[in-house]
A tleap script that builds the chain and sets N, CA, C and O, in Angstrom:
source leaprc.protein.ff14SB
mol = sequence {
  NGLN VAL GLN LEU VAL GLU SER GLY GLY GLY
  LEU ALA GLN PRO GLY ASP SER LEU ARG LEU
  SER CYS ALA THR ALA GLY PHE THR GLU GLY
  PHE TYR THR ILE GLY TRP PHE ARG GLN ALA
  PRO GLY LYS GLU ARG GLU GLY VAL SER CYS
  ILE SER ASN LYS ASP ASP SER THR TYR TYR
  ALA ASP SER VAL LYS GLY ARG PHE THR ILE
  GLY ARG ASP ASN ALA LYS SER THR VAL TYR
  LEU GLN MET ASN SER LEU LYS PRO GLU ASP
  THR ALA VAL TYR TYR CYS THR VAL ALA SER
  VAL PRO TYR ILE GLY GLU THR ASN TRP PHE
  LEU ASP PHE LEU TYR THR TYR TRP GLY GLN
  GLY THR GLN VAL THR VAL SER CALA
}
set mol.1.N position { 25.418 18.503 8.917 }
set mol.1.CA position { 25.915 18.903 7.606 }
set mol.1.C position { 25.135 18.184 6.522 }
set mol.1.O position { 25.029 16.957 6.529 }
set mol.2.N position { 24.592 18.949 5.596 }
set mol.2.CA position { 23.811 18.375 4.501 }
set mol.2.C position { 24.733 17.690 3.508 }
set mol.2.O position { 25.758 18.237 3.102 }
set mol.3.N position { 24.349 16.489 3.129 }
set mol.3.CA position { 25.121 15.748 2.126 }
set mol.3.C position { 24.197 15.093 1.126 }
set mol.3.O position { 23.143 14.569 1.487 }
set mol.4.N position { 24.594 15.124 -0.124 }
set mol.4.CA position { 23.918 14.414 -1.203 }
set mol.4.C position { 24.982 13.615 -1.937 }
set mol.4.O position { 25.959 14.180 -2.428 }
set mol.5.N position { 24.799 12.323 -2.013 }
set mol.5.CA position { 25.797 11.462 -2.656 }
set mol.5.C position { 25.107 10.630 -3.726 }
set mol.5.O position { 24.256 9.793 -3.426 }
set mol.6.N position { 25.486 10.870 -4.984 }
set mol.6.CA position { 24.918 10.118 -6.096 }
set mol.6.C position { 25.731 8.862 -6.362 }
set mol.6.O position { 26.931 8.807 -6.093 }
set mol.7.N position { 25.062 7.870 -6.888 }
set mol.7.CA position { 25.731 6.638 -7.314 }
set mol.7.C position { 24.882 5.985 -8.395 }
set mol.7.O position { 23.734 6.367 -8.621 }
set mol.8.N position { 25.468 4.993 -9.059 }
set mol.8.CA position { 24.733 4.222 -10.041 }
set mol.8.C position { 25.017 4.567 -11.488 }
set mol.8.O position { 24.502 3.918 -12.399 }
set mol.9.N position { 25.831 5.582 -11.705 }
set mol.9.CA position { 26.168 5.921 -13.079 }
set mol.9.C position { 27.115 4.898 -13.681 }
set mol.9.O position { 27.599 3.996 -12.998 }
set mol.10.N position { 27.367 5.055 -14.959 }
set mol.10.CA position { 28.279 4.143 -15.632 }
set mol.10.C position { 28.082 4.170 -17.121 }
set mol.10.O position { 27.494 5.096 -17.680 }
set mol.11.N position { 28.591 3.129 -17.752 }
set mol.11.CA position { 28.508 2.998 -19.202 }
set mol.11.C position { 27.362 2.064 -19.564 }
set mol.11.O position { 27.235 0.976 -19.002 }
set mol.12.N position { 26.540 2.491 -20.491 }
set mol.12.CA position { 25.411 1.685 -20.936 }
set mol.12.C position { 25.304 1.744 -22.452 }
set mol.12.O position { 25.810 2.671 -23.085 }
set mol.13.N position { 24.657 0.772 -23.014 }
set mol.13.CA position { 24.386 0.755 -24.446 }
set mol.13.C position { 22.994 1.319 -24.696 }
set mol.13.O position { 22.141 1.276 -23.810 }
set mol.14.N position { 22.755 1.846 -25.888 }
set mol.14.CA position { 21.405 2.328 -26.208 }
set mol.14.C position { 20.363 1.245 -25.947 }
set mol.14.O position { 20.530 0.091 -26.339 }
set mol.15.N position { 19.285 1.647 -25.275 }
set mol.15.CA position { 18.243 0.703 -24.931 }
set mol.15.C position { 18.389 0.086 -23.558 }
set mol.15.O position { 17.450 -0.529 -23.051 }
set mol.16.N position { 19.537 0.239 -22.956 }
set mol.16.CA position { 19.785 -0.309 -21.619 }
set mol.16.C position { 19.096 0.522 -20.546 }
set mol.16.O position { 18.504 1.566 -20.819 }
set mol.17.N position { 19.193 0.026 -19.319 }
set mol.17.CA position { 18.646 0.728 -18.166 }
set mol.17.C position { 19.742 0.960 -17.125 }
set mol.17.O position { 20.671 0.164 -16.987 }
set mol.18.N position { 19.608 2.055 -16.410 }
set mol.18.CA position { 20.450 2.346 -15.256 }
set mol.18.C position { 19.563 2.914 -14.158 }
set mol.18.O position { 18.517 3.505 -14.426 }
set mol.19.N position { 19.995 2.728 -12.933 }
set mol.19.CA position { 19.253 3.272 -11.785 }
set mol.19.C position { 20.214 4.116 -10.958 }
set mol.19.O position { 21.163 3.606 -10.362 }
set mol.20.N position { 19.952 5.391 -10.936 }
set mol.20.CA position { 20.759 6.296 -10.130 }
set mol.20.C position { 20.153 6.417 -8.732 }
set mol.20.O position { 18.934 6.384 -8.565 }
set mol.21.N position { 21.014 6.556 -7.747 }
set mol.21.CA position { 20.578 6.748 -6.369 }
set mol.21.C position { 21.187 8.027 -5.812 }
set mol.21.O position { 22.304 8.410 -6.160 }
set mol.22.N position { 20.431 8.671 -4.946 }
set mol.22.CA position { 20.919 9.864 -4.264 }
set mol.22.C position { 20.660 9.670 -2.773 }
set mol.22.O position { 19.520 9.747 -2.315 }
set mol.23.N position { 21.720 9.422 -2.033 }
set mol.23.CA position { 21.607 9.269 -0.588 }
set mol.23.C position { 21.701 10.643 0.055 }
set mol.23.O position { 22.646 11.394 -0.185 }
set mol.24.N position { 20.712 10.958 0.871 }
set mol.24.CA position { 20.671 12.268 1.515 }
set mol.24.C position { 20.942 12.138 3.009 }
set mol.24.O position { 20.576 11.141 3.632 }
set mol.25.N position { 21.575 13.139 3.569 }
set mol.25.CA position { 21.860 13.143 5.000 }
set mol.25.C position { 21.956 14.575 5.501 }
set mol.25.O position { 22.337 15.486 4.766 }
set mol.26.N position { 21.605 14.752 6.759 }
set mol.26.CA position { 21.783 16.056 7.382 }
set mol.26.C position { 20.604 16.994 7.252 }
set mol.26.O position { 20.667 18.129 7.725 }
set mol.27.N position { 19.535 16.549 6.625 }
set mol.27.CA position { 18.373 17.426 6.470 }
set mol.27.C position { 17.506 17.359 7.715 }
set mol.27.O position { 17.263 16.284 8.263 }
set mol.28.N position { 17.049 18.511 8.149 }
set mol.28.CA position { 16.096 18.531 9.244 }
set mol.28.C position { 14.733 18.094 8.710 }
set mol.28.O position { 14.464 18.154 7.510 }
set mol.29.N position { 13.901 17.663 9.618 }
set mol.29.CA position { 12.589 17.176 9.201 }
set mol.29.C position { 11.820 18.313 8.546 }
set mol.29.O position { 11.778 19.430 9.061 }
set mol.30.N position { 11.216 18.014 7.411 }
set mol.30.CA position { 10.469 19.044 6.702 }
set mol.30.C position { 10.139 18.599 5.297 }
set mol.30.O position { 10.334 17.442 4.926 }
set mol.31.N position { 9.641 19.532 4.532 }
set mol.31.CA position { 9.219 19.237 3.165 }
set mol.31.C position { 10.192 19.845 2.162 }
set mol.31.O position { 10.580 21.009 2.265 }
set mol.32.N position { 10.563 19.042 1.215 }
set mol.32.CA position { 11.561 19.442 0.235 }
set mol.32.C position { 11.157 18.971 -1.157 }
set mol.32.O position { 10.311 18.094 -1.329 }
set mol.33.N position { 11.788 19.583 -2.122 }
set mol.33.CA position { 11.717 19.087 -3.493 }
set mol.33.C position { 13.089 18.551 -3.848 }
set mol.33.O position { 14.091 19.253 -3.720 }
set mol.34.N position { 13.131 17.316 -4.290 }
set mol.34.CA position { 14.387 16.674 -4.651 }
set mol.34.C position { 14.401 16.503 -6.168 }
set mol.34.O position { 13.466 15.959 -6.754 }
set mol.35.N position { 15.456 16.967 -6.776 }
set mol.35.CA position { 15.511 16.946 -8.228 }
set mol.35.C position { 16.740 16.244 -8.774 }
set mol.35.O position { 17.724 16.034 -8.064 }
set mol.36.N position { 16.667 15.889 -10.031 }
set mol.36.CA position { 17.805 15.391 -10.807 }
set mol.36.C position { 18.016 16.340 -11.978 }
set mol.36.O position { 17.089 16.638 -12.731 }
set mol.37.N position { 19.223 16.797 -12.116 }
set mol.37.CA position { 19.635 17.600 -13.256 }
set mol.37.C position { 20.764 16.877 -13.969 }
set mol.37.O position { 21.369 15.959 -13.416 }
set mol.38.N position { 21.041 17.282 -15.172 }
set mol.38.CA position { 22.166 16.706 -15.894 }
set mol.38.C position { 22.851 17.768 -16.731 }
set mol.38.O position { 22.251 18.770 -17.120 }
set mol.39.N position { 24.119 17.523 -16.995 }
set mol.39.CA position { 24.884 18.439 -17.830 }
set mol.39.C position { 25.775 17.655 -18.763 }
set mol.39.O position { 26.667 16.923 -18.333 }
set mol.40.N position { 25.521 17.818 -20.041 }
set mol.40.CA position { 26.324 17.174 -21.067 }
set mol.40.C position { 27.472 18.105 -21.454 }
set mol.40.O position { 27.375 19.317 -21.260 }
set mol.41.N position { 28.552 17.554 -21.998 }
set mol.41.CA position { 29.688 18.388 -22.390 }
set mol.41.C position { 29.278 19.496 -23.346 }
set mol.41.O position { 28.623 19.242 -24.357 }
set mol.42.N position { 29.664 20.722 -23.026 }
set mol.42.CA position { 29.363 21.842 -23.896 }
set mol.42.C position { 27.938 22.349 -23.832 }
set mol.42.O position { 27.554 23.240 -24.590 }
set mol.43.N position { 27.145 21.779 -22.920 }
set mol.43.CA position { 25.747 22.194 -22.818 }
set mol.43.C position { 25.446 22.714 -21.418 }
set mol.43.O position { 26.185 22.454 -20.469 }
set mol.44.N position { 24.351 23.451 -21.309 }
set mol.44.CA position { 23.925 23.943 -20.012 }
set mol.44.C position { 23.281 22.833 -19.192 }
set mol.44.O position { 22.760 21.855 -19.727 }
set mol.45.N position { 23.334 23.014 -17.906 }
set mol.45.CA position { 22.678 22.059 -17.013 }
set mol.45.C position { 21.168 22.132 -17.228 }
set mol.45.O position { 20.601 23.217 -17.362 }
set mol.46.N position { 20.528 20.970 -17.258 }
set mol.46.CA position { 19.093 20.946 -17.499 }
set mol.46.C position { 18.390 20.055 -16.486 }
set mol.46.O position { 18.950 19.069 -16.007 }
set mol.47.N position { 17.159 20.419 -16.170 }
set mol.47.CA position { 16.359 19.629 -15.256 }
set mol.47.C position { 15.894 18.350 -15.920 }
set mol.47.O position { 15.478 18.360 -17.079 }
set mol.48.N position { 15.963 17.251 -15.189 }
set mol.48.CA position { 15.510 15.955 -15.680 }
set mol.48.C position { 14.184 15.573 -15.033 }
set mol.48.O position { 13.234 15.186 -15.712 }
set mol.49.N position { 14.139 15.691 -13.701 }
set mol.49.CA position { 12.940 15.308 -12.976 }
set mol.49.C position { 13.033 15.830 -11.556 }
set mol.49.O position { 14.114 16.173 -11.077 }
set mol.50.N position { 11.888 15.889 -10.884 }
set mol.50.CA position { 11.902 16.230 -9.460 }
set mol.50.C position { 10.705 15.577 -8.787 }
set mol.50.O position { 9.734 15.181 -9.430 }
set mol.51.N position { 10.814 15.481 -7.460 }
set mol.51.CA position { 9.751 14.882 -6.668 }
set mol.51.C position { 9.628 15.655 -5.356 }
set mol.51.O position { 10.629 16.074 -4.774 }
set mol.52.N position { 8.388 15.838 -4.899 }
set mol.52.CA position { 8.140 16.479 -3.619 }
set mol.52.C position { 8.007 15.407 -2.550 }
set mol.52.O position { 7.315 14.409 -2.752 }
set mol.53.N position { 8.664 15.608 -1.413 }
set mol.53.CA position { 8.523 14.610 -0.355 }
set mol.53.C position { 7.267 14.844 0.485 }
set mol.53.O position { 7.025 14.143 1.467 }
set mol.54.N position { 6.469 15.843 0.084 }
set mol.54.CA position { 5.218 16.080 0.803 }
set mol.54.C position { 4.103 15.195 0.258 }
set mol.54.O position { 3.339 14.601 1.019 }
set mol.55.N position { 4.019 15.113 -1.071 }
set mol.55.CA position { 2.937 14.323 -1.649 }
set mol.55.C position { 3.375 13.483 -2.834 }
set mol.55.O position { 2.539 12.927 -3.547 }
set mol.56.N position { 4.691 13.384 -3.052 }
set mol.56.CA position { 5.243 12.584 -4.147 }
set mol.56.C position { 4.841 13.093 -5.524 }
set mol.56.O position { 4.892 12.343 -6.499 }
set mol.57.N position { 4.445 14.353 -5.618 }
set mol.57.CA position { 4.184 14.892 -6.951 }
set mol.57.C position { 5.502 14.961 -7.723 }
set mol.57.O position { 6.557 15.237 -7.152 }
set mol.58.N position { 5.422 14.708 -9.017 }
set mol.58.CA position { 6.632 14.628 -9.837 }
set mol.58.C position { 6.488 15.435 -11.121 }
set mol.58.O position { 5.386 15.689 -11.606 }
set mol.59.N position { 7.639 15.824 -11.648 }
set mol.59.CA position { 7.703 16.464 -12.958 }
set mol.59.C position { 8.864 15.846 -13.723 }
set mol.59.O position { 9.844 15.382 -13.142 }
set mol.60.N position { 8.723 15.855 -15.039 }
set mol.60.CA position { 9.761 15.299 -15.909 }
set mol.60.C position { 10.000 16.216 -17.095 }
set mol.60.O position { 9.090 16.896 -17.569 }
set mol.61.N position { 11.228 16.225 -17.560 }
set mol.61.CA position { 11.525 16.893 -18.812 }
set mol.61.C position { 10.886 16.099 -19.952 }
set mol.61.O position { 10.788 14.874 -19.889 }
set mol.62.N position { 10.459 16.801 -20.981 }
set mol.62.CA position { 9.815 16.114 -22.104 }
set mol.62.C position { 10.723 15.048 -22.708 }
set mol.62.O position { 10.251 14.017 -23.187 }
set mol.63.N position { 12.011 15.303 -22.682 }
set mol.63.CA position { 12.964 14.389 -23.312 }
set mol.63.C position { 13.071 13.044 -22.608 }
set mol.63.O position { 13.582 12.085 -23.187 }
set mol.64.N position { 12.596 12.956 -21.362 }
set mol.64.CA position { 12.723 11.706 -20.617 }
set mol.64.C position { 11.376 11.111 -20.207 }
set mol.64.O position { 11.329 10.020 -19.640 }
set mol.65.N position { 10.289 11.815 -20.486 }
set mol.65.CA position { 8.959 11.301 -20.113 }
set mol.65.C position { 8.718 9.939 -20.734 }
set mol.65.O position { 8.992 9.719 -21.913 }
set mol.66.N position { 8.201 9.030 -19.925 }
set mol.66.CA position { 7.925 7.689 -20.393 }
set mol.66.C position { 9.116 6.756 -20.323 }
set mol.66.O position { 8.966 5.544 -20.482 }
set mol.67.N position { 10.308 7.310 -20.085 }
set mol.67.CA position { 11.516 6.481 -20.001 }
set mol.67.C position { 12.130 6.511 -18.603 }
set mol.67.O position { 12.645 5.499 -18.127 }
set mol.68.N position { 12.076 7.660 -17.953 }
set mol.68.CA position { 12.672 7.811 -16.631 }
set mol.68.C position { 11.572 7.879 -15.571 }
set mol.68.O position { 10.482 8.397 -15.814 }
set mol.69.N position { 11.885 7.345 -14.396 }
set mol.69.CA position { 10.957 7.402 -13.276 }
set mol.69.C position { 11.715 7.801 -12.016 }
set mol.69.O position { 12.741 7.209 -11.681 }
set mol.70.N position { 11.199 8.804 -11.329 }
set mol.70.CA position { 11.807 9.228 -10.074 }
set mol.70.C position { 11.001 8.658 -8.922 }
set mol.70.O position { 9.776 8.569 -8.993 }
set mol.71.N position { 11.688 8.276 -7.873 }
set mol.71.CA position { 11.017 7.737 -6.706 }
set mol.71.C position { 11.874 7.946 -5.468 }
set mol.71.O position { 13.027 8.366 -5.560 }
set mol.72.N position { 11.304 7.651 -4.326 }
set mol.72.CA position { 12.071 7.835 -3.095 }
set mol.72.C position { 11.764 6.742 -2.100 }
set mol.72.O position { 10.688 6.145 -2.104 }
set mol.73.N position { 12.744 6.496 -1.243 }
set mol.73.CA position { 12.624 5.519 -0.162 }
set mol.73.C position { 12.898 6.273 1.128 }
set mol.73.O position { 14.048 6.551 1.468 }
set mol.74.N position { 11.834 6.596 1.838 }
set mol.74.CA position { 11.986 7.392 3.067 }
set mol.74.C position { 12.870 6.702 4.089 }
set mol.74.O position { 13.694 7.339 4.745 }
set mol.75.N position { 12.694 5.405 4.217 }
set mol.75.CA position { 13.446 4.661 5.228 }
set mol.75.C position { 14.940 4.759 4.992 }
set mol.75.O position { 15.729 4.725 5.936 }
set mol.76.N position { 15.323 4.879 3.740 }
set mol.76.CA position { 16.737 4.941 3.401 }
set mol.76.C position { 17.186 6.363 3.086 }
set mol.76.O position { 18.351 6.584 2.755 }
set mol.77.N position { 16.274 7.330 3.185 }
set mol.77.CA position { 16.591 8.725 2.851 }
set mol.77.C position { 17.254 8.806 1.486 }
set mol.77.O position { 18.256 9.496 1.297 }
set mol.78.N position { 16.674 8.092 0.555 }
set mol.78.CA position { 17.278 7.972 -0.774 }
set mol.78.C position { 16.241 8.290 -1.849 }
set mol.78.O position { 15.072 7.921 -1.744 }
set mol.79.N position { 16.699 8.973 -2.867 }
set mol.79.CA position { 15.877 9.248 -4.041 }
set mol.79.C position { 16.497 8.520 -5.233 }
set mol.79.O position { 17.717 8.502 -5.392 }
set mol.80.N position { 15.655 7.929 -6.058 }
set mol.80.CA position { 16.121 7.146 -7.188 }
set mol.80.C position { 15.704 7.794 -8.503 }
set mol.80.O position { 14.736 8.551 -8.574 }
set mol.81.N position { 16.463 7.472 -9.531 }
set mol.81.CA position { 16.070 7.826 -10.895 }
set mol.81.C position { 16.267 6.581 -11.743 }
set mol.81.O position { 17.390 6.226 -12.102 }
set mol.82.N position { 15.166 5.928 -12.056 }
set mol.82.CA position { 15.212 4.748 -12.917 }
set mol.82.C position { 15.198 5.215 -14.355 }
set mol.82.O position { 14.259 5.880 -14.793 }
set mol.83.N position { 16.238 4.867 -15.087 }
set mol.83.CA position { 16.379 5.320 -16.467 }
set mol.83.C position { 16.317 4.117 -17.399 }
set mol.83.O position { 17.207 3.267 -17.390 }
set mol.84.N position { 15.275 4.053 -18.190 }
set mol.84.CA position { 15.081 2.966 -19.141 }
set mol.84.C position { 15.221 3.478 -20.571 }
set mol.84.O position { 15.164 4.681 -20.823 }
set mol.85.N position { 15.401 2.564 -21.480 }
set mol.85.CA position { 15.503 2.899 -22.911 }
set mol.85.C position { 16.475 4.051 -23.127 }
set mol.85.O position { 16.158 5.041 -23.785 }
set mol.86.N position { 17.649 3.900 -22.564 }
set mol.86.CA position { 18.636 4.969 -22.636 }
set mol.86.C position { 19.046 5.259 -24.075 }
set mol.86.O position { 19.104 4.367 -24.922 }
set mol.87.N position { 19.327 6.524 -24.319 }
set mol.87.CA position { 19.742 6.994 -25.633 }
set mol.87.C position { 21.105 7.678 -25.512 }
set mol.87.O position { 21.467 8.136 -24.429 }
set mol.88.N position { 21.851 7.753 -26.590 }
set mol.88.CA position { 23.145 8.446 -26.527 }
set mol.88.C position { 23.007 9.882 -26.024 }
set mol.88.O position { 23.911 10.395 -25.364 }
set mol.89.N position { 21.900 10.525 -26.327 }
set mol.89.CA position { 21.709 11.912 -25.881 }
set mol.89.C position { 21.447 12.025 -24.381 }
set mol.89.O position { 21.361 13.134 -23.853 }
set mol.90.N position { 21.320 10.900 -23.694 }
set mol.90.CA position { 21.205 10.920 -22.239 }
set mol.90.C position { 22.579 11.005 -21.570 }
set mol.90.O position { 22.672 11.154 -20.352 }
set mol.91.N position { 23.621 10.912 -22.352 }
set mol.91.CA position { 24.978 10.995 -21.813 }
set mol.91.C position { 25.205 12.352 -21.157 }
set mol.91.O position { 25.038 13.397 -21.787 }
set mol.92.N position { 25.585 12.321 -19.893 }
set mol.92.CA position { 25.773 13.551 -19.129 }
set mol.92.C position { 26.243 13.196 -17.728 }
set mol.92.O position { 26.241 12.030 -17.334 }
set mol.93.N position { 26.645 14.216 -16.984 }
set mol.93.CA position { 26.832 14.065 -15.545 }
set mol.93.C position { 25.483 14.383 -14.904 }
set mol.93.O position { 24.878 15.420 -15.175 }
set mol.94.N position { 25.031 13.480 -14.061 }
set mol.94.CA position { 23.729 13.627 -13.418 }
set mol.94.C position { 23.937 14.076 -11.971 }
set mol.94.O position { 24.744 13.510 -11.234 }
set mol.95.N position { 23.192 15.100 -11.593 }
set mol.95.CA position { 23.309 15.682 -10.266 }
set mol.95.C position { 22.003 15.562 -9.497 }
set mol.95.O position { 20.918 15.775 -10.038 }
set mol.96.N position { 22.132 15.225 -8.251 }
set mol.96.CA position { 21.008 15.241 -7.323 }
set mol.96.C position { 21.001 16.597 -6.621 }
set mol.96.O position { 22.058 17.139 -6.297 }
set mol.97.N position { 19.813 17.137 -6.388 }
set mol.97.CA position { 19.733 18.455 -5.790 }
set mol.97.C position { 18.472 18.571 -4.952 }
set mol.97.O position { 17.495 17.858 -5.179 }
set mol.98.N position { 18.503 19.471 -3.987 }
set mol.98.CA position { 17.373 19.650 -3.085 }
set mol.98.C position { 17.030 21.129 -2.952 }
set mol.98.O position { 17.904 21.976 -2.771 }
set mol.99.N position { 15.753 21.408 -3.044 }
set mol.99.CA position { 15.232 22.751 -2.783 }
set mol.99.C position { 14.445 22.704 -1.482 }
set mol.99.O position { 13.696 21.759 -1.234 }
set mol.100.N position { 14.619 23.727 -0.655 }
set mol.100.CA position { 13.992 23.722 0.669 }
set mol.100.C position { 12.554 24.212 0.639 }
set mol.100.O position { 12.127 24.982 1.500 }
set mol.101.N position { 11.821 23.760 -0.353 }
set mol.101.CA position { 10.393 24.070 -0.457 }
set mol.101.C position { 9.684 22.806 -0.914 }
set mol.101.O position { 10.258 22.020 -1.668 }
set mol.102.N position { 8.435 22.589 -0.470 }
set mol.102.CA position { 7.740 21.351 -0.846 }
set mol.102.C position { 7.281 21.336 -2.295 }
set mol.102.O position { 7.173 20.270 -2.901 }
set mol.103.N position { 7.010 22.511 -2.859 }
set mol.103.CA position { 6.535 22.584 -4.233 }
set mol.103.C position { 7.263 23.706 -4.963 }
set mol.103.O position { 7.399 24.821 -4.458 }
set mol.104.N position { 7.720 23.379 -6.153 }
set mol.104.CA position { 8.297 24.424 -7.000 }
set mol.104.C position { 7.349 24.746 -8.135 }
set mol.104.O position { 7.264 25.894 -8.572 }
set mol.105.N position { 6.644 23.754 -8.609 }
set mol.105.CA position { 5.644 24.020 -9.625 }
set mol.105.C position { 6.071 23.628 -11.010 }
set mol.105.O position { 7.260 23.531 -11.314 }
set mol.106.N position { 5.087 23.404 -11.842 }
set mol.106.CA position { 5.325 22.901 -13.193 }
set mol.106.C position { 6.133 23.886 -14.035 }
set mol.106.O position { 6.906 23.472 -14.898 }
set mol.107.N position { 5.962 25.161 -13.793 }
set mol.107.CA position { 6.630 26.143 -14.646 }
set mol.107.C position { 8.023 26.506 -14.160 }
set mol.107.O position { 8.755 27.207 -14.859 }
set mol.108.N position { 8.403 26.041 -12.976 }
set mol.108.CA position { 9.682 26.470 -12.414 }
set mol.108.C position { 10.608 25.338 -11.982 }
set mol.108.O position { 11.774 25.587 -11.678 }
set mol.109.N position { 10.124 24.117 -11.947 }
set mol.109.CA position { 10.906 23.053 -11.301 }
set mol.109.C position { 12.268 22.838 -11.942 }
set mol.109.O position { 13.175 22.327 -11.286 }
set mol.110.N position { 12.434 23.205 -13.180 }
set mol.110.CA position { 13.674 22.958 -13.923 }
set mol.110.C position { 14.680 24.107 -13.807 }
set mol.110.O position { 15.733 24.076 -14.444 }
set mol.111.N position { 14.357 25.122 -12.992 }
set mol.111.CA position { 15.250 26.267 -12.812 }
set mol.111.C position { 16.260 25.936 -11.726 }
set mol.111.O position { 15.903 25.845 -10.551 }
set mol.112.N position { 17.508 25.758 -12.106 }
set mol.112.CA position { 18.480 25.231 -11.150 }
set mol.112.C position { 18.778 26.205 -10.003 }
set mol.112.O position { 19.196 25.769 -8.930 }
set mol.113.N position { 18.575 27.492 -10.203 }
set mol.113.CA position { 18.884 28.438 -9.136 }
set mol.113.C position { 17.899 28.348 -7.968 }
set mol.113.O position { 18.130 28.942 -6.915 }
set mol.114.N position { 16.816 27.616 -8.150 }
set mol.114.CA position { 15.854 27.436 -7.063 }
set mol.114.C position { 16.277 26.339 -6.088 }
set mol.114.O position { 15.675 26.176 -5.027 }
set mol.115.N position { 17.303 25.598 -6.451 }
set mol.115.CA position { 17.772 24.494 -5.628 }
set mol.115.C position { 19.005 24.920 -4.830 }
set mol.115.O position { 19.885 25.618 -5.333 }
set mol.116.N position { 19.040 24.478 -3.574 }
set mol.116.CA position { 20.080 24.945 -2.661 }
set mol.116.C position { 21.257 23.988 -2.534 }
set mol.116.O position { 22.412 24.412 -2.520 }
set mol.117.N position { 20.964 22.720 -2.443 }
set mol.117.CA position { 22.001 21.724 -2.168 }
set mol.117.C position { 22.226 20.844 -3.399 }
set mol.117.O position { 21.283 20.461 -4.091 }
set mol.118.N position { 23.501 20.535 -3.654 }
set mol.118.CA position { 23.862 19.764 -4.837 }
set mol.118.C position { 24.847 18.656 -4.483 }
set mol.118.O position { 25.719 18.831 -3.632 }
set mol.119.N position { 24.695 17.524 -5.144 }
set mol.119.CA position { 25.676 16.454 -5.017 }
set mol.119.C position { 26.836 16.677 -5.957 }
set mol.119.O position { 26.889 17.674 -6.679 }
set mol.120.N position { 27.766 15.736 -5.942 }
set mol.120.CA position { 28.977 15.881 -6.744 }
set mol.120.C position { 28.799 15.390 -8.172 }
set mol.120.O position { 29.631 15.666 -9.037 }
set mol.121.N position { 27.727 14.670 -8.418 }
set mol.121.CA position { 27.429 14.203 -9.762 }
set mol.121.C position { 27.922 12.794 -10.024 }
set mol.121.O position { 28.878 12.327 -9.405 }
set mol.122.N position { 27.258 12.129 -10.944 }
set mol.122.CA position { 27.666 10.798 -11.389 }
set mol.122.C position { 27.553 10.737 -12.905 }
set mol.122.O position { 26.565 11.189 -13.482 }
set mol.123.N position { 28.569 10.177 -13.541 }
set mol.123.CA position { 28.627 10.163 -15.000 }
set mol.123.C position { 27.784 9.028 -15.567 }
set mol.123.O position { 27.865 7.886 -15.116 }
set mol.124.N position { 26.987 9.364 -16.551 }
set mol.124.CA position { 26.240 8.369 -17.324 }
set mol.124.C position { 26.669 8.517 -18.774 }
set mol.124.O position { 26.570 9.597 -19.355 }
set mol.125.N position { 27.145 7.427 -19.349 }
set mol.125.CA position { 27.567 7.429 -20.737 }
set mol.125.C position { 26.804 6.347 -21.481 }
set mol.125.O position { 26.841 5.174 -21.107 }
set mol.126.N position { 26.114 6.751 -22.537 }
set mol.126.CA position { 25.347 5.810 -23.338 }
set mol.126.C position { 25.965 5.765 -24.728 }
set mol.126.O position { 25.931 6.741 -25.477 }
set mol.127.N position { 26.524 4.621 -25.049 }
set mol.127.CA position { 27.238 4.503 -26.312 }
set mol.127.C position { 27.229 3.058 -26.769 }
set mol.127.O position { 27.297 2.134 -25.960 }
set mol.128.N position { 27.144 2.876 -28.084 }
set mol.128.CA position { 27.215 1.535 -28.635 }
set mol.128.C position { 28.658 1.090 -28.757 }
set mol.128.O position { 28.924 -0.025 -29.206 }
savepdb mol mol.pdb
quit
């Protein structure tokens, strides 16, 4: 059974850092794209970042470039999202997701319907 479990969310002040983790389980050996999406109250879900487990290629939303970093630890079957210089507009529920393809591409990686598996989400609140 495929499972994605996010952790690491919480309350932060502007300028702070948080590190989200996504523990994965139940995936058969293969190549996947692992992504982070977020959804703020009253807004549509949006892509934040993704990484391919084939070659570690990554993509980021313009709003988080230079502040967020996605990475993975194969030994722990975990994907991370290091979030630095947090802003109030980063407040959202963050979701880990997996697409059963090694590459989605620069023009499509943020399309949530391309992803098959989703975690339950973790809340990130950035407020002074």
